[in-house]
Each structure stands twice: as structure tokens, then as C-alpha cells.
C-alpha positions in Angstrom: 8.0 -31.5 -14.9 4.5 -31.8 -16.4 1.3 -31.6 -14.4 -1.9 -33.5 -15.1 -5.1 -32.5 -13.2 -8.2 -34.6 -12.8 -11.5 -33.2 -11.4 -13.5 -35.5 -9.2 -16.9 -33.8 -9.4 -18.9 -31.9 -12.0 -18.5 -28.5 -10.4 -14.7 -28.6 -10.5 -14.8 -30.0 -14.0 -16.8 -27.0 -15.2 -14.4 -24.6 -13.4 -11.4 -26.2 -15.0 -13.1 -26.1 -18.5 -13.8 -22.4 -18.0 -10.2 -21.7 -16.9 -9.0 -23.5 -20.0 -11.2 -21.4 -22.2 -10.3 -18.1 -20.6 -6.6 -19.0 -21.0 -7.1 -19.7 -24.7 -9.1 -16.5 -25.2 -6.3 -14.5 -23.6 -3.8 -16.1 -25.9 -5.7 -15.4 -29.1 -6.8 -11.9 -28.3 -3.2 -10.8 -27.6 -2.3 -11.6 -31.2 -3.1 -9.4 -34.2 -4.0 -11.8 -37.1 -7.6 -12.0 -38.2 -7.6 -15.7 -37.7 -6.4 -15.3 -34.1 -9.3 -13.0 -33.4 -11.7 -15.4 -35.1 -10.4 -18.1 -32.7 -10.9 -15.7 -29.8 -14.5 -15.1 -30.8 -15.1 -18.9 -31.1 -13.6 -19.4 -27.7 -16.0 -16.7 -26.3 -18.9 -18.6 -27.8 -17.7 -21.7 -25.9 -17.5 -19.6 -22.7 -21.1 -18.5 -23.2 -22.2 -22.1 -23.5 -20.3 -23.5 -20.5 -21.3 -20.6 -18.3 -24.9 -21.5 -18.3 -26.8 -22.5 -15.1 -26.1 -21.5 -11.6 -22.3 -21.1 -12.0 -22.3 -17.5 -10.8 -24.3 -18.1 -7.7 -22.2 -21.2 -6.9 -19.1 -19.2 -7.2 -20.5 -16.5 -4.9 -21.4 -19.1 -2.3 -17.9 -20.7 -2.5 -16.1 -17.4 -2.2 -18.2 -16.4 0.8 -17.4 -19.7 2.4 -13.7 -19.3 1.8 -13.9 -15.7 3.1 -15.4 -16.8 6.4 -12.7 -19.6 6.7 -9.9 -17.2 6.0 -11.2 -14.5 8.4 -10.8 -17.0 11.2 -7.1 -17.1 10.5 -6.5 -13.4 11.2 -5.1 -14.1 14.7 -3.0 -17.2 13.6 0.7 -16.4 14.1 1.7 -18.7 11.3 -0.3 -16.7 8.7 1.2 -13.6 7.1 -1.3 -10.7 7.8 -0.5 -8.8 4.6 -0.9 -11.9 2.4 -4.2 -12.8 4.1 -5.7 -9.4 3.8 -4.7 -9.3 0.1 -6.6 -12.6 -0.5 -9.6 -11.4 1.5 -9.6 -8.1 -0.4 -9.6 -10.0 -3.8 -12.5 -12.2 -2.6 -14.6 -9.3 -1.4 -14.0 -7.3 -4.6 -14.7 -10.3 -6.9 -18.0 -11.1 -5.0 -19.1 -7.5 -5.5 -18.2 -7.7 -9.2 -20.2 -10.9 -9.6 -23.3 -9.4 -7.8 -23.2 -6.1 -9.7 -24.7 -7.1 -13.0 -28.4 -8.0 -13.1 -29.9 -10.5 -15.5 -28.7 -13.8 -16.9 -25.0 -14.3 -17.4 -24.1 -13.7 -21.1 -27.4 -12.1 -21.9 -25.5 -9.1 -23.5 -24.2 -11.5 -26.2 -27.6 -13.2 -26.7 -29.2 -9.8 -27.2 -26.6 -9.0 -30.0 -28.2 -10.3 -33.1 -25.1 -9.8 -35.3 -22.9 -11.8 -32.9 -25.5 -14.5 -32.5 -25.7 -14.8 -36.3 -22.0 -15.6 -36.3 -22.4 -18.0 -33.5 -25.2 -19.8 -35.3 -23.1 -20.1 -38.5 -20.0 -21.1 -36.6 -21.8 -24.3 -35.5 -21.9 -25.4 -39.2 -18.6 -26.9 -40.5 -17.1 -24.2 -42.8 -20.2 -22.0 -42.1 -18.4 -18.7 -41.6 -16.9 -18.3 -45.1 -17.0 -14.8 -46.5 -19.9 -15.6 -48.9 -22.0 -16.8 -45.9 -21.2 -13.8 -43.6 -19.9 -10.8 -45.6 -20.3 -8.6 -42.6 -18.1 -10.8 -40.5 -15.5 -10.9 -43.4 -15.5 -7.1 -43.2 -15.1 -7.2 -39.4 -12.1 -9.5 -39.8 -10.5 -7.0 -42.2 -10.7 -4.1 -39.7 -7.6 -2.9 -37.9 -6.6 -5.4 -35.1 -7.1 -2.7 -32.4 -10.7 -2.2 -33.5 -11.5 -5.9 -33.4 -9.7 -6.2 -30.0 -11.9 -3.4 -28.6 -15.0 -5.2 -29.7 -13.8 -8.5 -28.2 -12.9 -6.8 -24.9 -16.4 -5.3 -24.8 -18.0 -8.7 -25.3 -15.8 -10.4 -22.8 -16.0 -7.7 -20.1 -19.2 -9.1 -18.3 -17.4 -12.5 -18.0 -14.3 -11.0 -16.4 -15.6 -11.2 -12.8 -16.3 -14.9 -13.5 -12.8 -15.4 -14.6 -11.4 -13.7 -11.5 -13.7 -15.9 -9.2 -12.6 -19.1 -11.0 -8.9 -18.1 -10.6 -9.3 -17.6 -6.9 -11.3 -20.8 -6.2 -9.0 -23.0 -8.2 -5.9 -21.5 -6.6 -7.2 -22.2 -3.2 -8.1 -25.7 -4.3 -4.6 -26.4 -5.7 -2.9 -25.0 -2.7 -5.0 -27.1 -0.3 -3.0 -30.3 -0.9 0.6 -31.5 -0.2 2.3 -33.6 -2.9 3.5 -37.1 -1.9 6.0 -39.1 -3.9 4.6 -42.3 -5.4 5.7 -45.2 -7.7 3.5 -46.9 -10.2 4.6 -50.5 -10.3 4.8 -51.6 -13.9 2.8 -48.4 -14.8 -0.1 -49.1 -12.5 -1.0 -47.4 -9.2 -4.0 -47.7 -6.8 -4.7 -45.9 -3.6 -7.7 -46.5 -1.4 -9.5 -43.3 -0.5 -9.8 -44.1 3.2 -12.9 -42.0 3.5 -11.3 -38.8 2.4 -13.1 -37.2 -0.5 -10.9 -35.1 -2.8 -12.1 -32.7 -5.4 -9.1 -32.7 -7.6 -6.1 -35.0 -8.2 -2.8 -33.6 -9.4 -0.2 -35.9 -10.9 3.3 -34.5 -11.6 6.0 -36.4 -13.4 9.2 -35.7 -15.3 8.3 -34.5 -18.8 11.1 -36.7 -20.2 9.1 -39.8 -19.4 7.5 -41.2 -22.5 4.1 -41.8 -20.9 1.0 -40.0 -19.6 -1.5 -40.9 -16.8 -5.0 -42.2 -17.3 -6.9 -41.5 -14.1 -10.1 -42.9 -12.7 -11.4 -42.3 -9.2 -14.4 -42.7 -7.0 -15.1 -42.4 -3.3 -13.4 -45.8 -2.7 -10.2 -45.8 -4.7 -7.9 -43.9 -7.0 -6.5 -45.7 -10.0 -3.8 -44.4 -12.3 -2.5 -46.2 -15.3 0.5 -44.8 -17.2 0.2 -45.2 -20.9 2.7 -44.5 -23.8 1.7 -43.2 -27.2 2.0 -45.6 -30.1 3.9 -44.8 -33.2 2.1 -44.2 -36.5 -1.2 -46.1 -36.5 -0.4 -48.1 -33.3 -2.8 -47.6 -30.4 -1.4 -46.3 -27.1 -0.1 -49.1 -24.9 0.3 -49.5 -21.2 3.7 -48.9 -19.7 5.4 -52.0 -18.3 8.1 -50.1 -16.3 8.0 -48.5 -12.8 7.0 -44.8 -13.1 7.8 -42.3 -10.3 5.4 -39.3 -9.8 4.1 -36.9 -7.3 0.4 -37.2 -6.3 -1.6 -34.4 -4.6 -5.2 -34.7 -3.3 -6.9 -31.3 -3.3 -10.1 -30.4 -1.4 -11.7 -27.0 -0.7 
């Protein structure tokens, strides 16, 4: 099965983008090649850009809201006490980690002139060649463990953000129940009925030669399944019935 997720507001869109960037960073830093660590650093620059604004304060508020909601379940016989206490403990610890550092998120990177010089050149196509940044070329020639130590140091202040995003998105994904649906001749529409979701999840068999194109507003959800064309052909709409599972998620 393959899952497609679609955010329905800007806040969830940013969280999903950050999650994607943290996942890519974790992949590249675990490898040893210089080009992999170059990709990890470029991903870190993207994290720095996306993490601007009130993201940290928004996450703290959301985690506190979820903590109060979960604490009310302590006497619920259908809730496993150990699992509940583990989640609450993770939330409390993550909030404390987010509140600990003072100053603007990512300021430690902005204060590093050498790292910022690489970021500036990285915005130019082909701008980080060895003749442009010999110091960076030297850094890429270091032992992988030395480069990895630097990357871990630069990423460390963002780790609490990563933990918070993981908690919030897990709660969001677990909030909905999947329902089986059929897109007649590749098209599906569902009226919102006043329920405002924050994320849609579409799950279908990966053997199906199509993918969903999703649009939604407070009135309706529209899903159109499309197949990739061959060669220079444009993608074309499916004209067969497509079975899938739809989940509406809301915090």
C-alpha cells in the first residue's frame, strides 16, 4: 500500500515540510560520502528557512493543549495507563526542550559566518565548486566522523523541534479512522458536512498505475486519480474505478 497525505491548512503544511526535511537529513547524515554530507548540509539550510516565524511557540501551545486533553483520560478504563504516561512524559520533556534555549530559532547558524558563506553560495547554481569555496572543499575532504560531528552540532538546537513535530503529527494521524471508498471512473467527491479536517490520508494499492490529485475546502473534498503518461505524454485522468481508503484527521 502507498499513502498520500494532503494538509488542509498552512500550519500542518509547514509541519509536514519540516518532517520531510528532518527525514532527508537523517538519511544523508547516516552515510559517509562527502556528497551525502553536502546534501545533509543543504537540507539543514532548508530547515533553517522553513523554521522561521512563530513555529516554536505554536508547537509549544499545541503540545500543552494536547497534554491537557490527554490528562483528562487518566481515569478512562479504555486507555492503557502506561502508554498514556509515556506519551505525557514525552510531551512534557519536549516542551521543556523547546523552552530551554533563548533567542531566535536557528540563530546559532546565522551567527556562524563560515556556514552562512556556504549557504549564500549554495543559492547560486553550481556556486559551491572548490574554486569558489576552498575551505568547504577542505571540509568535505575530512574524515566522515569529523564532518558528522559538525553536522550534529549544527542540528542539535533543532532536535527539540523535530521531536515536537513528530509528536503532533503522530497524534494528528492517529485521530482519524480509515473508511473504504471507490472513485467512480477515477473521480471522488465528498461533502465536508461541517467537519473541518486538518489532513487527508489516501491509501491505495501500490500496484495501481495512478496517483491522487487532491483539492479540498470547508465545503467539499475532491480527489481525481491520474496516471503518468509515457515519454513526453502528459499525465491523464484514470477512466476506471479506483478503490482506496480515506482518513480525515483533526487535532
